[in-house]
N, C-alpha and C positions, 0 to 999 in steps of 0.2 A: 406816737407818744411812749406805747409799751417797750419798743427797743430801746429807746434813751433812757427810759428806767432801770432797763437791766444791765447799762455799759455803766450809769453813773453808779450800781453797785459795787463795782469793782474800784479799788484802792488806787492811786497813783504809782505805787510800787508793790510790786507782786513779787512774792518769794518761791522760787522755784526749788524742789528740794533734790539733790542730785540723788541718782540712784547707787546705792551701795556707799552712800557716807552716813544715813541714819545713824550709826553706831558710832561714828568721828565726830559729831556733831558738826559737820559742815553745811553748809548753805552756799548755795549762787545766787546773788541777787541779780533781776534786770530791770532798770527804771526805765519808765514809758516816757521817752523824750517826746516835746512836742514836733509835730510834724514841720515846723518851720526850722526845725535846728538837726533834724535827721541827716542830711544830706551831710552837711558839713562835720558832724560827727562823725558818719560812716568813712569820709576821707583821712580823719586824723586816724581813726582805727586802722585802716588799709595800711597807710603809711606806717604807723608804729609795726604793726605786722610785717610787713616787708622787711625793715630794718631789722626785727628780732629773727626773722628766717635766716637773714644772710648771715648773723653774729655767730648763730647756735646751728645752721644748717638744718640736718634732719632730727638733732635731739633739741630738748625742750627742758629746761629747766625754771621753776616757777620760784623768782627771787632768791634764785643761786640755793634753794634749800630743796634735797631732795624729800621726794613725797612718799609716805609707805605704799607698797604693793596695791593694796584696796584702794586707796585716795585715788593713784595715778589710773588705775583702771576705771574707777567711775568718771574720772574728769575726761579723759579717753573717750568714754562714752557718748558724752555731749559735745565733744570738740572742743573743748578749752586745752587738752594737750593731745599733740600728736606724737604715736608711738610707732617706731619704724617695724615693719613685717616683717617677722622670723619665722624662719621655716620650723613645722613642728618636731619636735624629738622625743624618744623616749631613752631610759637609760640603756646603754650599750645596745642601741640601735640606731642606725642613721637610714631611712627611708631612701630608695632608690626609684628613679623614673622608671616606668613599665617599658621593659625594651619593645623596640617595634617588630612585629612579626612580617617575617621574610616571604614572600610570595614566591610559588615557585617560577614566574615572570623573570625574577630578580636572578635566577641563576644562570650564569653561563657556561657554553661547552668547553672541555677541556681537549688536546690534542686527540687524535685518533690514535690507536694503538692496536697492537695484534694481541689475542688471547687465544688459548688453544690453536694455535697455527692456523687461525684465520684472523683478517681485518675486522675490526671495530670499531665503530664509531666514539666520538670522546663522549664522557658522563658528563652532567651537568653539575655544578658545584657555587657554593657560597662562601665567602670568607666571613664567619663570623666575628674572627678577631685577627689581625695581620701580625704578626708575632714580630719583635723588635730584635730578636736573637741572631744565630748563625744561620745560613740558608741552607737549604736541603741540598746536599749533591751527592750524586753519584758514586759509590765504594763506602760511605759514611753510615753508620749502625744507627738507626732511628728507635727511640724510644717513644712511646707512642700510649695514648688512651684511645679507644675507641669505643662508640654506643651506638648499637642499631636501634632504630623505633621503626614500628610497624604498626600503622594506623595511630600515630600520635603517641603510642607506648612503650617504654621502653623495653626490649626483649630479650637484647644480647648486650653486655657490657662489661669493659676489663675493669670499670669501675666497682662493680659487685661479682668479683669474678669467684670468691669462695664464701660459703657460710659459716660464721663460727656460732659458738654457744651464745643463746641469748638473742639468737637472730641479728647477731652482727656480721657484716661482711667485710672483706679486706680487698682492696684494690692489688691487681697484678696487672702493670703495664707490659705491651707485647714490644719486642725488640726483634729488629729483620735487618738487614743490609740492604739498603734503599739501592733502586737500578736495575734490579735482575729478578724476572719474576722466579719463583719456585718452580722446579722442576713440574711440577702435576701438573701446573695449568700452564706450560709452554707447548704439551703434547694433547691432542687431539681428544675430545671426550668419547669414552668407550664405553657403551652400555651392551648388555645382552639381550637379546629382542627373542620373546616367547610369545607364543599364540596362546591367549586364554583370556580370563577374566582380570588380568592385573591387580592380585591379591596374594597376599602370603598368609597361609592358613597354617593352624598348629591345634594339635589334640591335648586339651588340659586333663590329665591324668585323676585328679581327684574328681573333677566335675563331670568327667567323661564327656566334652561336648567339643566339636570342632569350633575352633573360634578364629576370628581375624587379628591377624599379629598387625598386618598394615597393609595400604593400598598404593597401588603406584600412582605416580600424577598424573592425573587427564585419563587415567585408564577406564575400562569399561565398569568396572565394582564403584571406584569413586563418582563416577557419572551418574552412577545410579543411586547415589545416599549412602551407600556400605561404607562402614568404618570401622576403625579397629575396637576391640571388645565383641563386636556383635557375633551371634554364633549361628552357622550354618547346621539348619536342623536336616535338610536333604537338597541331593540333586538330579534334578532328572527324574525323580520320583524315589530316587535311592533314598531310603533313611539309615538309622542306626550307624553313623557314619564314625564313631569313635572306637567302634569295633571293627573297622576295616583298615589294612595297612596302608599306611600314608602313599605308596606308590599306586595303590587302585584309585585313592581320591584324587590323584593329579592325574590318572588318564581320564578319569570322569570331567575334569576341568578343561583339558587341553583338548584342542580339536581345531579344524579348518577355520579360517580367516570368514568370519561373515555369517558361522553358523549360530542359532540361539541356544540355550539351555535356561530353565527355570531351576532357581534357587530359591528355598524356605529359608528366612533369615529372622532369626530371635532380635528385635533391634532394641537399643535401649542404652547401651554402653555399661550396663550392669550385668554381670556373669550372672545365671541362675533365673533371670528375671525379664521381662519385657514383652512385648508382643510380636506375634509371628506374620510375617507379610510374604509374598511370594512376588519375586522379582524376577522379570526376564531381562536378561543378557545377552549381547551380541560379542562373539569372541571377537577379538582386534591382536594385532601385533602390538605389543607395549615392550617397554626398556625396564629391564630389571632393575632397580637401584641397587649399587654396593654398598656395603656396609663400611660405615663412617670408618675414615682413618686419622691417622695425625698428619698434617701438612709437615713435610722436612722443610725448615726455614733457615737459611744461611745468615747468621751474625748472629745466634743465641738463642732467639727467640723466648728469651725470659722465662716466665713460669710458666711457659707455656708447651713446653717441649713435652711434655705427656698430653693425656687425653681428657684431664679433668677440667680444664679449664674452658673458660667460652671459644670456641672457634669464631675466627673473624672472616669474615666475606672475603672471599678472592682480591675484590677490587683494589684492598689495602697496599697490597703489593706491587699495582701498576704502576708506574714510576709518572706517566702523564696524570693519574688522578691527585697525587700528591707534591704535582711539580709546582715550585714557587715559593712553598710552603717554609716559616722560618720558627727558628725555636718559640713556645711561647705562642703559637699561630692555631686558631680553630677554624676549620673547614668542614660543611656540610657536604654531603655529595646524596645525590639521588641514582641508587643504585639498582639497575635492572636485574630481573632473575638471572639472566646468563652469567651474569660476572657478581652475582650474590650467592645465595644458598642453592641455584640453580633448582633441578626436580629432586631435592633430598630435603630443605627445610632444615631449621636449627632453633629448636627450644618451641617458644611459642608464634614463630615465622613459618608460616606453611611452605610447602613447594609450589615455586614459579611465583612469588609474591615479590613488588618492588619494594624496597625499603629506603630509609634514610638513614646514613651513616655518617655522625660525627667523628671527627680526626684532632686530635690536642697532641702536638708535637711537643714532649716534653724537654728532651735531649738529645743532643747529637755526638757520637762516639768515633774516634777514628776507624775504631776496627771491633771484632767482636769482645766484648766484654766475658 
């Protein structure tokens, strides 16, 4: 009895207020039809809807009268008006789909090549963009932008070649004649071998301290954790090193390979402060890293003829690494250390590091500009 009473409390006609239409004074009414007539009514409604959809396709007009935006949105919310889906947009901004991440497995090997007078396996590369312009050919002067990334971070880039006032940067493309290695990379790598701890030391005239300028890649000092700006307090018990001639200090460090020496090292990277540790090193034959010099590039070099701009890795001059590129193309190359920055490093890229190099071919010229 109770359920029947609750049903009779509702009138045959129930009014449903449309969300958002209260301010417009609009309502949508639904009449409860008897059960026997619902199927017939539904069939008629469906036929009318199909005809209406065919006439108007994806757009809907109610009585050929355009509704205000608020009314249209409210009707769409309850399904009375179908609105086509449109991509979200902002003024001056068009959202792009997220670029697909490329795994190292998708890189393909280039042809083998000769580097520093010895055979070298091809390097792996992936074309991010296939250019539609002129094809790169031997003898043409290539104008490129390059970016070196180490552990995902940009370390060296021609797009940020020089810093101006207000933290602004200016791009400086690299120009070189494609098809021939610079003479520096066509000759064997020469290093002076010295038996010692593999570190360059210097006396600070103000603080009167013997400090580390640099360590050789994979040398005894580097493997022991000694870093640039660490201070050497004593060598095998000999202290007051700042008052010794530099030749006498060198004699303390150099010895037979395999012999040991004990250093007292003040670490921390800050001159005049830090904790003192005793470190035992074994003398080894280490290669002395030469001073950095400017690579002589045939074809102009762009604005990189001096030593102020970022230094590109040698692989960029290897013809096989850029073979098949066209103007407008962008290529990612996995660069091993021996054809990258070798045992010298560059900026934030340490010696012996593998990097990723992105090259964009901007322009080709018939000769040096």
